[in-house]
Residue, then its C-alpha position, 0 to 999 in steps of 0.5 A: m427546646l432540645p436539651c443541651k446534651l442532645l444538641f452537642r451530640l448532633n454536632d459531633e455526629n455531623k463532624n464525623k461524616g467526612f472521608t477518612l484518609v484510608e477511604l480517600v486513598l482507596s477511592m483514588a486507587i480504584g479510580s486510577i485502575i479504572i482510568m488505566t483500564i480505559l486508557s489501555l483499551l483506547n491504546f489497543t483500539s487505536k493500534g487495531l485501527i492503524w493495523v486495519e488502515n495499513n492492511e487496507e492501504m496495502q490491499l488497495n495498492g497491491r490489487y490496483a497494481i495487478e489490475f492496472i498492468k493486467n488491463e494494459i496487457k489485455r489491450a496490448d498489440k504485442i509483448m516484447a522482451i525488455e532486451k529488444i530496446n538497447g539499454l532499457g534494462t540498464r536504465y530501469k534496473n528493477n524492471i518487470g522484464f517486458i515491454i507492452f506495445n500498442y498501436d493507435p492509428e487515431d492518436p490526435h498527437k500522432r504518437f501512434y506507437n506506444y511502448v510501456t514498461y514498469y519498474i520499482s524505484n524508492n519502493k514505488l511501482q512506476r510506469a515508463a513510456a515512450n511514444k513514436e510516430n513511426h515503427i522504429l523502436p525507441y531508444s532507452s532515453n526516449f522512455g520517461g514519465g515515471n508515473v507512480i502506479a503503487e506505493y510500498v512495493s519492495s520487490m517484484e521477485g517472481t515476476e516473469i514472462d514465458f514467451d513460449k507458453k505466452i504466460i506472464k506471472l506477476n508477483f508484487i511484494l508490498e511492505d508497510s511501515t511495520k515491516r509486514k509483507y503482503t504478496f500479490k500474484s496473478i497469472i495472465n495469458i497473453r493473447c497478442p503476439v510476443e517477441k523475444 
C-alpha cells in the first residue's frame, strides 16, 4: 500500500491537468483564424466560379448570335436595305440595318418569299420575319416573331453594311450583371445580290 502523502500527491497532479483560461482563449483564437481563412477561400472561389460562368455565358451568347446571322447571310438570295420596306426601321428602331431575303419555291405552307431582320429589345437580340406568297414586298406590320437569338446584348454600334463593296460588319456588345462588356465582331462578304 502507498503511503498517504503519495496518494494525495497523485490526486493533486490529476486536478491540474485541465486547460487554463489563457490556453482556451488562445486555442479559440487560432481556431477562428483557421475558420476565417477557410471562409475567405470559399468566398474567393465562389466569386471566381461566378465570374467564369458569366464569361462563358457571354461567350456563348455572342458567338451564337454572330454565327446564326452569318449562316442566314450565307444562305440569302438577296440582301436589302432596311429602308426598302416602309416603316420597318421605325418599328424596330435598334435594328441591324438590312433585310435578309430568301426564296423557297418548295415551302409546303406556300410562304415562298421570306424577309428577316434583327433588332435589340430589352437587351436581347431578336429576329423578326415576314413571309409572303408573292414577290410584292411586305408591310412593316407583316413582320413579327421576335425570336430571341441572344441575351445580354446592349448595343450593335458599329454594325453596318457596305452595299458597294458587298461587306457586312457585325459588332455586338454584350454586358453582364457586373457591367463587364464583351465585344464580338465579324466581317462577312456578301455573295448574293444586294439592293439599296
